[in-house]
MARMI-321096 format. One record per residue (C-alpha): residue in one letter; residue number from 1; x, y, z; chain. Coordinates in Angstrom, 2 decimals. Layout:
NODE   r     k        c1        c2        c3   c
NODE   A   NUM         X         Y         Z   A
...
! end
This chain:
NODE   r     k        c1        c2        c3   c
NODE   M     1      0.30      0.51      0.07   A
NODE   A     2      1.48      3.46     -0.95   A
NODE   K     3      1.81      6.26      1.75   A
NODE   K     4     -0.69      8.73      2.20   A
NODE   G     5     -0.51     12.03      3.73   A
NODE   I     6      1.81     14.63      5.23   A
NODE   A     7      5.05     13.49      4.28   A
NODE   Q     8      7.30     16.17      6.00   A
NODE   I     9      6.93     19.69      7.69   A
NODE   T    10      9.24     22.18      8.60   A
NODE   G    11      9.62     24.77     11.41   A
NODE   S    12     11.51     25.19     14.82   A
NODE   K    13     13.07     22.07     16.21   A
NODE   A    14     13.97     23.65     19.80   A
NODE   L    15     11.08     24.76     21.17   A
NODE   K    16     11.29     26.11     24.84   A
NODE   L    17      8.47     26.15     27.48   A
NODE   G    18      5.84     29.07     26.30   A
NODE   E    19      7.17     29.82     23.03   A
NODE   V    20      4.99     29.20     20.42   A
NODE   G    21      5.77     27.46     16.94   A
NODE   H    22      4.96     27.54     13.60   A
NODE   Y    23      5.19     24.38     11.26   A
NODE   N    24      4.54     24.30      7.30   A
NODE   I    25      3.80     21.74      5.20   A
NODE   S    26      6.81     20.87      2.98   A
NODE   K    27      5.95     17.72      1.22   A
NODE   T    28      2.99     15.54      1.12   A
NODE   Y    29      2.93     11.79      0.04   A
NODE   R    30      0.63     12.11     -2.95   A
NODE   Q    31     -0.05     14.99     -5.43   A
NODE   E    32     -3.93     14.45     -4.25   A
NODE   D    33     -3.21     14.64     -0.43   A
NODE   K    34     -2.77     18.68     -0.67   A
NODE   A    35     -6.09     19.57     -0.64   A
NODE   K    36     -6.52     17.75      2.61   A
NODE   I    37     -3.63     19.79      4.55   A
NODE   S    38     -6.58     22.17      6.06   A
NODE   N    39     -7.98     18.98      8.46   A
NODE   A    40     -4.06     18.23      9.18   A
NODE   K    41     -3.69     17.87     13.17   A
NODE   W    42     -0.62     17.17     15.01   A
NODE   K    43      0.17     15.97     18.27   A
NODE   L    44      2.89     17.68     20.68   A
NODE   Y    45      4.90     15.64     23.27   A
NODE   V    46      7.42     16.69     25.97   A
NODE   K    47     10.77     14.63     26.95   A
NODE   E    48     10.64     14.31     30.92   A
NODE   N    49     13.25     11.88     32.77   A
NODE   N    50     14.05     10.07     29.57   A
NODE   N    51     10.02      9.51     28.59   A
NODE   W    52      7.99     11.12     26.01   A
NODE   R    53      4.14     12.20     27.67   A
NODE   F    54      1.58     13.43     25.46   A
NODE   S    55      1.28     17.29     25.68   A
NODE   A    56     -1.05     18.67     23.98   A
NODE   G    57     -2.78     18.41     20.55   A
NODE   Y    58     -3.70     20.99     17.32   A
NODE   S    59     -4.62     21.89     14.07   A
NODE   L    60     -1.48     22.63     11.52   A
NODE   L    61     -3.34     25.47     10.32   A
NODE   P    62     -5.63     28.74     11.84   A
NODE   G    63     -9.27     28.81     11.29   A
! end
């Protein structure tokens, strides 16, 4: 089965607590996936004591 969806995002790799990060979708697997970008979601994980903890989930695009 071919891959679908978002292949790559670009943005800050080292956010500090309280900072706002802005990310852009720079690559999709298939051309027809570009139309679905406005529905994209992502999850933020925080590393604490050598473990990853889910922090929040947000839409990639405003609105």
